[in-house]
N, CA, C and O atoms as a GROMACS GRO file, in nm:
protein
  584
    1UNK      N    1  11.550   6.768   8.934
    1UNK     CA    2  11.454   6.872   8.919
    1UNK      C    3  11.508   7.001   8.981
    1UNK      O    4  11.565   7.000   9.090
    2UNK      N    5  11.489   7.112   8.910
    2UNK     CA    6  11.538   7.241   8.956
    2UNK      C    7  11.453   7.294   9.070
    2UNK      O    8  11.331   7.277   9.070
    3UNK      N    9  11.518   7.359   9.168
    3UNK     CA   10  11.435   7.421   9.272
    3UNK      C   11  11.360   7.541   9.213
    3UNK      O   12  11.416   7.619   9.136
    4UNK      N   13  11.237   7.553   9.251
    4UNK     CA   14  11.154   7.659   9.199
    4UNK      C   15  11.193   7.793   9.261
    4UNK      O   16  11.208   7.805   9.383
    5UNK      N   17  11.209   7.893   9.176
    5UNK     CA   18  11.246   8.025   9.225
    5UNK      C   19  11.121   8.092   9.282
    5UNK      O   20  11.016   8.095   9.219
    6UNK      N   21  11.135   8.145   9.401
    6UNK     CA   22  11.023   8.210   9.466
    6UNK      C   23  11.012   8.354   9.415
    6UNK      O   24  11.109   8.429   9.426
    7UNK      N   25  10.896   8.394   9.361
    7UNK     CA   26  10.884   8.527   9.305
    7UNK      C   27  10.884   8.637   9.410
    7UNK      O   28  10.918   8.751   9.378
    8UNK      N   29  10.847   8.607   9.533
    8UNK     CA   30  10.838   8.710   9.635
    8UNK      C   31  10.972   8.745   9.694
    8UNK      O   32  10.986   8.848   9.760
    9UNK      N   33  11.072   8.662   9.671
    9UNK     CA   34  11.204   8.687   9.729
    9UNK      C   35  11.278   8.788   9.643
    9UNK      O   36  11.296   8.767   9.523
   10UNK      N   37  11.321   8.894   9.703
   10UNK     CA   38  11.393   8.999   9.632
   10UNK      C   39  11.532   9.013   9.693
   10UNK      O   40  11.547   9.064   9.804
   11UNK      N   41  11.632   8.966   9.621
   11UNK     CA   42  11.769   8.974   9.670
   11UNK      C   43  11.823   9.115   9.652
   11UNK      O   44  11.810   9.174   9.545
   12UNK      N   45  11.882   9.167   9.756
   12UNK     CA   46  11.942   9.300   9.749
   12UNK      C   47  11.843   9.413   9.763
   12UNK      O   48  11.878   9.529   9.742
   13UNK      N   49  11.718   9.383   9.798
   13UNK     CA   50  11.618   9.487   9.811
   13UNK      C   51  11.648   9.579   9.928
   13UNK      O   52  11.631   9.701   9.918
   14UNK      N   53  11.693   9.524  10.039
   14UNK     CA   54  11.725   9.605  10.156
   14UNK      C   55  11.837   9.704  10.129
   14UNK      O   56  11.830   9.819  10.170
   15UNK      N   57  11.940   9.659  10.060
   15UNK     CA   58  12.050   9.747  10.024
   15UNK      C   59  12.003   9.859   9.931
   15UNK      O   60  12.046   9.974   9.944
   16UNK      N   61  11.917   9.824   9.838
   16UNK     CA   62  11.862   9.924   9.747
   16UNK      C   63  11.778  10.027   9.824
   16UNK      O   64  11.789  10.147   9.798
   17UNK      N   65  11.695   9.981   9.917
   17UNK     CA   66  11.610  10.072   9.993
   17UNK      C   67  11.696  10.166  10.077
   17UNK      O   68  11.667  10.285  10.085
   18UNK      N   69  11.800  10.114  10.139
   18UNK     CA   70  11.887  10.198  10.222
   18UNK      C   71  11.955  10.305  10.137
   18UNK      O   72  11.965  10.420  10.180
   19UNK      N   73  12.000  10.269  10.019
   19UNK     CA   74  12.072  10.365   9.936
   19UNK      C   75  11.980  10.465   9.867
   19UNK      O   76  12.017  10.581   9.851
   20UNK      N   77  11.862  10.423   9.825
   20UNK     CA   78  11.775  10.509   9.744
   20UNK      C   79  11.672  10.586   9.826
   20UNK      O   80  11.603  10.672   9.772
   21UNK      N   81  11.660  10.558   9.955
   21UNK     CA   82  11.556  10.619  10.036
   21UNK      C   83  11.570  10.771  10.043
   21UNK      O   84  11.469  10.842  10.032
   22UNK      N   85  11.689  10.823  10.061
   22UNK     CA   86  11.704  10.968  10.081
   22UNK      C   87  11.662  11.047   9.957
   22UNK      O   88  11.604  11.155   9.970
   23UNK      N   89  11.689  10.996   9.839
   23UNK     CA   90  11.645  11.064   9.718
   23UNK      C   91  11.493  11.066   9.706
   23UNK      O   92  11.435  11.166   9.665
   24UNK      N   93  11.431  10.955   9.742
   24UNK     CA   94  11.285  10.949   9.739
   24UNK      C   95  11.226  11.042   9.845
   24UNK      O   96  11.125  11.108   9.819
   25UNK      N   97  11.286  11.049   9.962
   25UNK     CA   98  11.235  11.136  10.068
   25UNK      C   99  11.243  11.282  10.027
   25UNK      O  100  11.148  11.358  10.049
   26UNK      N  101  11.354  11.322   9.968
   26UNK     CA  102  11.367  11.462   9.922
   26UNK      C  103  11.260  11.495   9.818
   26UNK      O  104  11.205  11.605   9.819
   27UNK      N  105  11.231  11.401   9.729
   27UNK     CA  106  11.128  11.424   9.628
   27UNK      C  107  10.992  11.445   9.693
   27UNK      O  108  10.923  11.542   9.661
   28UNK      N  109  10.953  11.357   9.783
   28UNK     CA  110  10.821  11.368   9.845
   28UNK      C  111  10.812  11.489   9.937
   28UNK      O  112  10.706  11.551   9.946
   29UNK      N  113  10.920  11.524  10.004
   29UNK     CA  114  10.921  11.640  10.091
   29UNK      C  115  10.901  11.769  10.009
   29UNK      O  116  10.824  11.856  10.050
   30UNK      N  117  10.968  11.781   9.896
   30UNK     CA  118  10.952  11.898   9.811
   30UNK      C  119  10.820  11.900   9.738
   30UNK      O  120  10.763  12.007   9.715
   31UNK      N  121  10.770  11.784   9.702
   31UNK     CA  122  10.643  11.782   9.629
   31UNK      C  123  10.524  11.813   9.719
   31UNK      O  124  10.415  11.843   9.669
   32UNK      N  125  10.543  11.808   9.850
   32UNK     CA  126  10.434  11.847   9.941
   32UNK      C  127  10.403  11.995   9.924
   32UNK      O  128  10.287  12.034   9.921
   33UNK      N  129  10.506  12.078   9.913
   33UNK     CA  130  10.484  12.221   9.893
   33UNK      C  131  10.414  12.247   9.760
   33UNK      O  132  10.320  12.326   9.754
   34UNK      N  133  10.458  12.181   9.655
   34UNK     CA  134  10.396  12.198   9.524
   34UNK      C  135  10.252  12.148   9.526
   34UNK      O  136  10.164  12.211   9.467
   35UNK      N  137  10.227  12.039   9.593
   35UNK     CA  138  10.091  11.985   9.602
   35UNK      C  139   9.996  12.078   9.676
   35UNK      O  140   9.883  12.099   9.632
   36UNK      N  141  10.042  12.135   9.788
   36UNK     CA  142   9.959  12.230   9.862
   36UNK      C  143   9.931  12.353   9.777
   36UNK      O  144   9.819  12.403   9.773
   37UNK      N  145  10.034  12.402   9.708
   37UNK     CA  146  10.020  12.520   9.623
   37UNK      C  147   9.919  12.495   9.510
   37UNK      O  148   9.830  12.576   9.486
   38UNK      N  149   9.934  12.382   9.444
   38UNK     CA  150   9.842  12.350   9.334
   38UNK      C  151   9.699  12.334   9.385
   38UNK      O  152   9.605  12.376   9.318
   39UNK      N  153   9.681  12.275   9.503
   39UNK     CA  154   9.548  12.259   9.558
   39UNK      C  155   9.484  12.396   9.585
   39UNK      O  156   9.370  12.421   9.548
   40UNK      N  157   9.560  12.484   9.649
   40UNK     CA  158   9.505  12.616   9.681
   40UNK      C  159   9.478  12.697   9.555
   40UNK      O  160   9.377  12.768   9.546
   41UNK      N  161   9.565  12.687   9.458
   41UNK     CA  162   9.553  12.768   9.336
   41UNK      C  163   9.441  12.718   9.246
   41UNK      O  164   9.360  12.797   9.198
   42UNK      N  165   9.436  12.589   9.222
   42UNK     CA  166   9.341  12.534   9.126
   42UNK      C  167   9.208  12.493   9.189
   42UNK      O  168   9.103  12.520   9.131
   43UNK      N  169   9.210  12.429   9.303
   43UNK     CA  170   9.088  12.377   9.361
   43UNK      C  171   9.015  12.479   9.448
   43UNK      O  172   8.892  12.482   9.451
   44UNK      N  173   9.089  12.562   9.517
   44UNK     CA  174   9.027  12.660   9.606
   44UNK      C  175   9.014  12.796   9.540
   44UNK      O  176   8.968  12.890   9.604
   45UNK      N  177   9.051  12.810   9.415
   45UNK     CA  178   9.039  12.933   9.337
   45UNK      C  179   9.109  13.054   9.401
   45UNK      O  180   9.058  13.166   9.396
   46UNK      N  181   9.224  13.029   9.460
   46UNK     CA  182   9.305  13.139   9.512
   46UNK      C  183   9.392  13.190   9.400
   46UNK      O  184   9.413  13.120   9.301
   47UNK      N  185   9.443  13.309   9.416
   47UNK     CA  186   9.536  13.361   9.317
   47UNK      C  187   9.666  13.283   9.319
   47UNK      O  188   9.697  13.213   9.415
   48UNK      N  189   9.742  13.296   9.212
   48UNK     CA  190   9.868  13.223   9.199
   48UNK      C  191   9.964  13.260   9.311
   48UNK      O  192  10.018  13.172   9.379
   49UNK      N  193   9.987  13.388   9.332
   49UNK     CA  194  10.085  13.433   9.433
   49UNK      C  195  10.031  13.418   9.574
   49UNK      O  196  10.105  13.378   9.664
   50UNK      N  197   9.904  13.450   9.595
   50UNK     CA  198   9.846  13.433   9.728
   50UNK      C  199   9.844  13.285   9.767
   50UNK      O  200   9.874  13.250   9.881
   51UNK      N  201   9.809  13.200   9.672
   51UNK     CA  202   9.812  13.055   9.699
   51UNK      C  203   9.952  13.007   9.731
   51UNK      O  204   9.971  12.921   9.817
   52UNK      N  205  10.052  13.062   9.660
   52UNK     CA  206  10.190  13.023   9.687
   52UNK      C  207  10.237  13.067   9.824
   52UNK      O  208  10.303  12.992   9.895
   53UNK      N  209  10.202  13.190   9.861
   53UNK     CA  210  10.243  13.240   9.993
   53UNK      C  211  10.175  13.161  10.104
   53UNK      O  212  10.238  13.124  10.203
   54UNK      N  213  10.046  13.135  10.088
   54UNK     CA  214   9.974  13.059  10.190
   54UNK      C  215  10.020  12.913  10.192
   54UNK      O  216  10.027  12.852  10.299
   55UNK      N  217  10.051  12.859  10.077
   55UNK     CA  218  10.101  12.721  10.071
   55UNK      C  219  10.235  12.710  10.143
   55UNK      O  220  10.259  12.613  10.214
   56UNK      N  221  10.321  12.810  10.125
   56UNK     CA  222  10.450  12.806  10.194
   56UNK      C  223  10.430  12.814  10.345
   56UNK      O  224  10.497  12.744  10.420
   57UNK      N  225  10.338  12.899  10.388
   57UNK     CA  226  10.311  12.911  10.532
   57UNK      C  227  10.257  12.780  10.588
   57UNK      O  228  10.302  12.734  10.693
   58UNK      N  229  10.162  12.720  10.520
   58UNK     CA  230  10.106  12.591  10.565
   58UNK      C  231  10.214  12.483  10.564
   58UNK      O  232  10.226  12.406  10.659
   59UNK      N  233  10.293  12.479  10.457
   59UNK     CA  234  10.401  12.379  10.446
   59UNK      C  235  10.503  12.397  10.558
   59UNK      O  236  10.549  12.300  10.617
   60UNK      N  237  10.537  12.522  10.588
   60UNK     CA  238  10.634  12.550  10.694
   60UNK      C  239  10.581  12.506  10.830
   60UNK      O  240  10.653  12.443  10.907
   61UNK      N  241  10.456  12.538  10.859
   61UNK     CA  242  10.398  12.499  10.988
   61UNK      C  243  10.386  12.347  11.001
   61UNK      O  244  10.412  12.292  11.108
   62UNK      N  245  10.348  12.281  10.892
   62UNK     CA  246  10.338  12.134  10.897
   62UNK      C  247  10.477  12.069  10.902
   62UNK      O  248  10.491  11.957  10.952
   63UNK      N  249  10.578  12.136  10.850
   63UNK     CA  250  10.714  12.083  10.858
   63UNK      C  251  10.766  12.095  11.000
   63UNK      O  252  10.830  12.003  11.052
   64UNK      N  253  10.740  12.208  11.064
   64UNK     CA  254  10.784  12.225  11.202
   64UNK      C  255  10.716  12.125  11.294
   64UNK      O  256  10.778  12.073  11.386
   65UNK      N  257  10.590  12.097  11.269
   65UNK     CA  258  10.518  12.001  11.353
   65UNK      C  259  10.546  11.856  11.312
   65UNK      O  260  10.484  11.764  11.366
   66UNK      N  261  10.635  11.835  11.219
   66UNK     CA  262  10.682  11.703  11.173
   66UNK      C  263  10.577  11.621  11.100
   66UNK      O  264  10.595  11.500  11.082
   67UNK      N  265  10.469  11.683  11.058
   67UNK     CA  266  10.367  11.609  10.983
   67UNK      C  267  10.419  11.576  10.844
   67UNK      O  268  10.415  11.461  10.801
   68UNK      N  269  10.469  11.677  10.774
   68UNK     CA  270  10.517  11.655  10.636
   68UNK      C  271  10.641  11.565  10.633
   68UNK      O  272  10.646  11.476  10.548
   69UNK      N  273  10.742  11.584  10.721
   69UNK     CA  274  10.855  11.491  10.714
   69UNK      C  275  10.817  11.345  10.738
   69UNK      O  276  10.872  11.255  10.675
   70UNK      N  277  10.723  11.321  10.830
   70UNK     CA  278  10.683  11.183  10.855
   70UNK      C  279  10.602  11.125  10.740
   70UNK      O  280  10.620  11.010  10.702
   71UNK      N  281  10.512  11.205  10.684
   71UNK     CA  282  10.436  11.157  10.568
   71UNK      C  283  10.528  11.137  10.448
   71UNK      O  284  10.510  11.044  10.370
   72UNK      N  285  10.627  11.225  10.433
   72UNK     CA  286  10.723  11.208  10.323
   72UNK      C  287  10.806  11.081  10.344
   72UNK      O  288  10.839  11.013  10.247
   73UNK      N  289  10.841  11.050  10.468
   73UNK     CA  290  10.917  10.928  10.496
   73UNK      C  291  10.834  10.804  10.462
   73UNK      O  292  10.885  10.708  10.406
   74UNK      N  293  10.707  10.807  10.497
   74UNK     CA  294  10.619  10.694  10.464
   74UNK      C  295  10.603  10.678  10.313
   74UNK      O  296  10.613  10.567  10.261
   75UNK      N  297  10.579  10.789  10.244
   75UNK     CA  298  10.565  10.781  10.097
   75UNK      C  299  10.696  10.739  10.032
   75UNK      O  300  10.695  10.664   9.934
   76UNK      N  301  10.809  10.785  10.086
   76UNK     CA  302  10.939  10.747  10.031
   76UNK      C  303  10.967  10.598  10.052
   76UNK      O  304  11.020  10.532   9.963
   77UNK      N  305  10.931  10.548  10.168
   77UNK     CA  306  10.951  10.405  10.193
   77UNK      C  307  10.866  10.320  10.098
   77UNK      O  308  10.914  10.222  10.042
   78UNK      N  309  10.741  10.360  10.081
   78UNK     CA  310  10.654  10.284   9.991
   78UNK      C  311  10.701  10.291   9.846
   78UNK      O  312  10.703  10.190   9.777
   79UNK      N  313  10.739  10.411   9.800
   79UNK     CA  314  10.783  10.423   9.661
   79UNK      C  315  10.916  10.352   9.638
   79UNK      O  316  10.938  10.293   9.532
   80UNK      N  317  11.004  10.356   9.736
   80UNK     CA  318  11.132  10.285   9.722
   80UNK      C  319  11.110  10.134   9.718
   80UNK      O  320  11.172  10.064   9.638
   81UNK      N  321  11.022  10.085   9.804
   81UNK     CA  322  10.994   9.942   9.803
   81UNK      C  323  10.927   9.898   9.674
   81UNK      O  324  10.963   9.796   9.617
   82UNK      N  325  10.829   9.976   9.626
   82UNK     CA  326  10.761   9.939   9.502
   82UNK      C  327  10.857   9.939   9.383
   82UNK      O  328  10.855   9.847   9.301
   83UNK      N  329  10.940  10.041   9.375
   83UNK     CA  330  11.037  10.043   9.265
   83UNK      C  331  11.141   9.933   9.280
   83UNK      O  332  11.184   9.874   9.182
   84UNK      N  333  11.180   9.906   9.403
   84UNK     CA  334  11.277   9.798   9.427
   84UNK      C  335  11.222   9.662   9.391
   84UNK      O  336  11.295   9.578   9.337
   85UNK      N  337  11.095   9.638   9.421
   85UNK     CA  338  11.034   9.511   9.383
   85UNK      C  339  11.023   9.497   9.232
   85UNK      O  340  11.030   9.386   9.179
   86UNK      N  341  11.006   9.608   9.163
   86UNK     CA  342  10.992   9.603   9.017
   86UNK      C  343  11.122   9.582   8.943
   86UNK      O  344  11.121   9.542   8.827
   87UNK      N  345  11.234   9.607   9.009
   87UNK     CA  346  11.364   9.591   8.944
   87UNK      C  347  11.418   9.451   8.966
   87UNK      O  348  11.389   9.387   9.067
   88UNK      N  349  11.497   9.405   8.871
   88UNK     CA  350  11.564   9.276   8.888
   88UNK      C  351  11.685   9.298   8.981
   88UNK      O  352  11.727   9.412   9.000
   89UNK      N  353  11.740   9.190   9.039
   89UNK     CA  354  11.856   9.208   9.127
   89UNK      C  355  11.974   9.277   9.059
   89UNK      O  356  12.046   9.354   9.122
   90UNK      N  357  11.995   9.249   8.930
   90UNK     CA  358  12.105   9.313   8.858
   90UNK      C  359  12.080   9.463   8.843
   90UNK      O  360  12.172   9.544   8.856
   91UNK      N  361  11.954   9.498   8.815
   91UNK     CA  362  11.921   9.641   8.802
   91UNK      C  363  11.934   9.712   8.936
   91UNK      O  364  11.979   9.827   8.942
   92UNK      N  365  11.895   9.645   9.044
   92UNK     CA  366  11.910   9.706   9.177
   92UNK      C  367  12.056   9.728   9.210
   92UNK      O  368  12.092   9.833   9.262
   93UNK      N  369  12.140   9.629   9.178
   93UNK     CA  370  12.284   9.646   9.203
   93UNK      C  371  12.342   9.761   9.122
   93UNK      O  372  12.426   9.837   9.171
   94UNK      N  373  12.296   9.775   8.997
   94UNK     CA  374  12.343   9.886   8.914
   94UNK      C  375  12.300  10.020   8.971
   94UNK      O  376  12.378  10.115   8.971
   95UNK      N  377  12.176  10.028   9.021
   95UNK     CA  378  12.130  10.152   9.083
   95UNK      C  379  12.208  10.184   9.209
   95UNK      O  380  12.244  10.299   9.232
   96UNK      N  381  12.236  10.082   9.291
   96UNK     CA  382  12.313  10.104   9.414
   96UNK      C  383  12.453  10.154   9.380
   96UNK      O  384  12.503  10.246   9.444
   97UNK      N  385  12.515  10.094   9.281
   97UNK     CA  386  12.649  10.140   9.240
   97UNK      C  387  12.645  10.282   9.187
   97UNK      O  388  12.736  10.361   9.213
   98UNK      N  389  12.540  10.317   9.112
   98UNK     CA  390  12.526  10.452   9.060
   98UNK      C  391  12.509  10.554   9.173
   98UNK      O  392  12.569  10.662   9.170
   99UNK      N  393  12.428  10.519   9.271
   99UNK     CA  394  12.406  10.609   9.384
   99UNK      C  395  12.535  10.625   9.464
   99UNK      O  396  12.570  10.736   9.504
  100UNK      N  397  12.605  10.516   9.487
  100UNK     CA  398  12.731  10.523   9.563
  100UNK      C  399  12.839  10.598   9.489
  100UNK      O  400  12.923  10.663   9.551
  101UNK      N  401  12.839  10.592   9.356
  101UNK     CA  402  12.943  10.662   9.280
  101UNK      C  403  12.922  10.813   9.283
  101UNK      O  404  13.016  10.889   9.260
  102UNK      N  405  12.800  10.858   9.311
  102UNK     CA  406  12.773  11.002   9.316
  102UNK      C  407  12.807  11.063   9.451
  102UNK      O  408  12.811  11.186   9.463
  103UNK      N  409  12.831  10.983   9.552
  103UNK     CA  410  12.866  11.034   9.684
  103UNK      C  411  13.016  11.062   9.691
  103UNK      O  412  13.095  10.994   9.626
  104UNK      N  413  13.056  11.162   9.770
  104UNK     CA  414  13.199  11.186   9.788
  104UNK      C  415  13.260  11.075   9.872
  104UNK      O  416  13.192  11.016   9.956
  105UNK      N  417  13.388  11.047   9.852
  105UNK     CA  418  13.451  10.941   9.932
  105UNK      C  419  13.460  10.983  10.078
  105UNK      O  420  13.476  11.101  10.108
  106UNK      N  421  13.450  10.886  10.170
  106UNK     CA  422  13.456  10.921  10.312
  106UNK      C  423  13.597  10.966  10.352
  106UNK      O  424  13.696  10.922  10.293
  107UNK      N  425  13.604  11.051  10.451
  107UNK     CA  426  13.732  11.100  10.501
  107UNK      C  427  13.783  11.000  10.603
  107UNK      O  428  13.708  10.955  10.689
  108UNK      N  429  13.912  10.967  10.592
  108UNK     CA  430  13.972  10.874  10.687
  108UNK      C  431  13.988  10.942  10.822
  108UNK      O  432  14.042  11.052  10.830
  109UNK      N  433  13.941  10.877  10.928
  109UNK     CA  434  13.944  10.937  11.061
  109UNK      C  435  14.086  10.943  11.117
  109UNK      O  436  14.126  11.046  11.171
  110UNK      N  437  14.162  10.837  11.105
  110UNK     CA  438  14.297  10.833  11.162
  110UNK      C  439  14.390  10.934  11.095
  110UNK      O  440  14.474  10.995  11.162
  111UNK      N  441  14.374  10.951  10.966
  111UNK     CA  442  14.460  11.044  10.892
  111UNK      C  443  14.430  11.188  10.930
  111UNK      O  444  14.521  11.270  10.937
  112UNK      N  445  14.304  11.220  10.953
  112UNK     CA  446  14.266  11.357  10.985
  112UNK      C  447  14.317  11.398  11.122
  112UNK      O  448  14.346  11.516  11.144
  113UNK      N  449  14.329  11.303  11.215
  113UNK     CA  450  14.375  11.336  11.349
  113UNK      C  451  14.526  11.349  11.358
  113UNK      O  452  14.577  11.424  11.441
  114UNK      N  453  14.598  11.278  11.274
  114UNK     CA  454  14.743  11.278  11.287
  114UNK      C  455  14.809  11.395  11.215
  114UNK      O  456  14.920  11.434  11.252
  115UNK      N  457  14.745  11.452  11.116
  115UNK     CA  458  14.806  11.564  11.044
  115UNK      C  459  14.778  11.694  11.117
  115UNK      O  460  14.665  11.716  11.161
  116UNK      N  461  14.878  11.779  11.129
  116UNK     CA  462  14.854  11.906  11.197
  116UNK      C  463  14.771  11.998  11.109
  116UNK      O  464  14.783  11.997  10.986
  117UNK      N  465  14.689  12.075  11.172
  117UNK     CA  466  14.606  12.168  11.096
  117UNK      C  467  14.689  12.289  11.056
  117UNK      O  468  14.779  12.330  11.130
  118UNK      N  469  14.660  12.348  10.940
  118UNK     CA  470  14.737  12.465  10.897
  118UNK      C  471  14.708  12.582  10.990
  118UNK      O  472  14.599  12.593  11.047
  119UNK      N  473  14.806  12.670  11.005
  119UNK     CA  474  14.784  12.785  11.094
  119UNK      C  475  14.670  12.872  11.039
  119UNK      O  476  14.662  12.899  10.920
  120UNK      N  477  14.585  12.914  11.129
  120UNK     CA  478  14.472  12.996  11.086
  120UNK      C  479  14.517  13.141  11.070
  120UNK      O  480  14.612  13.187  11.134
  121UNK      N  481  14.445  13.212  10.986
  121UNK     CA  482  14.476  13.352  10.964
  121UNK      C  483  14.445  13.431  11.091
  121UNK      O  484  14.352  13.396  11.164
  122UNK      N  485  14.522  13.536  11.118
  122UNK     CA  486  14.494  13.614  11.238
  122UNK      C  487  14.355  13.677  11.228
  122UNK      O  488  14.317  13.732  11.125
  123UNK      N  489  14.282  13.668  11.336
  123UNK     CA  490  14.147  13.719  11.338
  123UNK      C  491  14.146  13.862  11.388
  123UNK      O  492  14.224  13.901  11.475
  124UNK      N  493  14.055  13.939  11.333
  124UNK     CA  494  14.039  14.076  11.381
  124UNK      C  495  13.980  14.070  11.521
  124UNK      O  496  13.877  14.007  11.544
  125UNK      N  497  14.044  14.136  11.612
  125UNK     CA  498  14.001  14.127  11.751
  125UNK      C  499  13.886  14.222  11.780
  125UNK      O  500  13.798  14.191  11.860
  126UNK      N  501  13.886  14.337  11.716
  126UNK     CA  502  13.782  14.434  11.745
  126UNK      C  503  13.735  14.494  11.614
  126UNK      O  504  13.814  14.554  11.542
  127UNK      N  505  13.609  14.479  11.582
  127UNK     CA  506  13.554  14.532  11.459
  127UNK      C  507  13.494  14.671  11.481
  127UNK      O  508  13.460  14.740  11.385
  128UNK      N  509  13.482  14.712  11.607
  128UNK     CA  510  13.420  14.839  11.637
  128UNK      C  511  13.510  14.957  11.600
  128UNK      O  512  13.460  15.059  11.550
  129UNK      N  513  13.640  14.945  11.622
  129UNK     CA  514  13.733  15.055  11.591
  129UNK      C  515  13.736  15.083  11.441
  129UNK      O  516  13.724  15.199  11.403
  130UNK      N  517  13.752  14.985  11.353
  130UNK     CA  518  13.748  15.017  11.210
  130UNK      C  519  13.614  15.075  11.165
  130UNK      O  520  13.609  15.160  11.076
  131UNK      N  521  13.506  15.030  11.226
  131UNK     CA  522  13.375  15.084  11.193
  131UNK      C  523  13.366  15.232  11.229
  131UNK      O  524  13.319  15.313  11.150
  132UNK      N  525  13.412  15.267  11.349
  132UNK     CA  526  13.409  15.407  11.391
  132UNK      C  527  13.500  15.494  11.306
  132UNK      O  528  13.464  15.607  11.273
  133UNK      N  529  13.617  15.443  11.268
  133UNK     CA  530  13.707  15.519  11.180
  133UNK      C  531  13.641  15.540  11.044
  133UNK      O  532  13.652  15.649  10.987
  134UNK      N  533  13.574  15.439  10.992
  134UNK     CA  534  13.505  15.453  10.864
  134UNK      C  535  13.393  15.554  10.870
  134UNK      O  536  13.375  15.632  10.776
  135UNK      N  537  13.318  15.555  10.980
  135UNK     CA  538  13.212  15.655  10.995
  135UNK      C  539  13.269  15.796  11.004
  135UNK      O  540  13.214  15.890  10.948
  136UNK      N  541  13.381  15.808  11.077
  136UNK     CA  542  13.444  15.940  11.095
  136UNK      C  543  13.494  15.993  10.961
  136UNK      O  544  13.473  16.110  10.928
  137UNK      N  545  13.559  15.906  10.883
  137UNK     CA  546  13.610  15.950  10.752
  137UNK      C  547  13.493  15.980  10.659
  137UNK      O  548  13.495  16.080  10.587
  138UNK      N  549  13.393  15.896  10.659
  138UNK     CA  550  13.278  15.917  10.573
  138UNK      C  551  13.202  16.044  10.606
  138UNK      O  552  13.156  16.114  10.516
  139UNK      N  553  13.190  16.075  10.733
  139UNK     CA  554  13.117  16.196  10.770
  139UNK      C  555  13.198  16.321  10.739
  139UNK      O  556  13.140  16.425  10.708
  140UNK      N  557  13.331  16.312  10.748
  140UNK     CA  558  13.412  16.431  10.717
  140UNK      C  559  13.419  16.454  10.567
  140UNK      O  560  13.429  16.569  10.524
  141UNK      N  561  13.415  16.350  10.486
  141UNK     CA  562  13.419  16.369  10.341
  141UNK      C  563  13.283  16.413  10.288
  141UNK      O  564  13.276  16.475  10.182
  142UNK      N  565  13.178  16.384  10.356
  142UNK     CA  566  13.046  16.413  10.307
  142UNK      C  567  12.999  16.554  10.334
  142UNK      O  568  12.893  16.594  10.284
  143UNK      N  569  13.072  16.632  10.411
  143UNK     CA  570  13.027  16.766  10.447
  143UNK      C  571  13.062  16.865  10.335
  143UNK      O  572  13.174  16.869  10.286
  144UNK      N  573  12.962  16.943  10.298
  144UNK     CA  574  12.984  17.045  10.196
  144UNK      C  575  12.992  17.185  10.256
  144UNK      O  576  13.018  17.282  10.184
  145UNK      N  577  12.969  17.197  10.385
  145UNK     CA  578  12.965  17.328  10.446
  145UNK      C  579  13.103  17.380  10.483
  145UNK      O  580  13.112  17.494  10.529
  146UNK      N  581  13.208  17.308  10.467
  146UNK     CA  582  13.342  17.354  10.505
  146UNK      C  583  13.412  17.425  10.393
  146UNK      O  584  13.525  17.470  10.410
   0.00000   0.00000   0.00000
């Protein structure tokens, strides 16, 4: 007799959540601004531009106080888990490979330390002298009384 497959067991779900979480978080974080704007514009009968300006101010203040990032993290975790549960293990692996293929390859630490850095271009030591020379030339060329 075959062992019964448990429907609640999701193989590779943790790996999928780790890889896909940041994309979901960026979506929910950005949609908070749009949601506040739409609420002010449509439900509170504010003007389009006034609602947008006030929505940005509210979004900015709630972002600084970490309300929106934490709520976005919670919504991202829930949406990632729900989508992960809905996918088969093969589909989750395909999504993980797709996400990983879009990332740049990591830089090797040992190689970066052993190679000498290229010589840097000489830096301007004083920017005040060229500025004063430019003002002097500009002021002498601009006079019409001579």
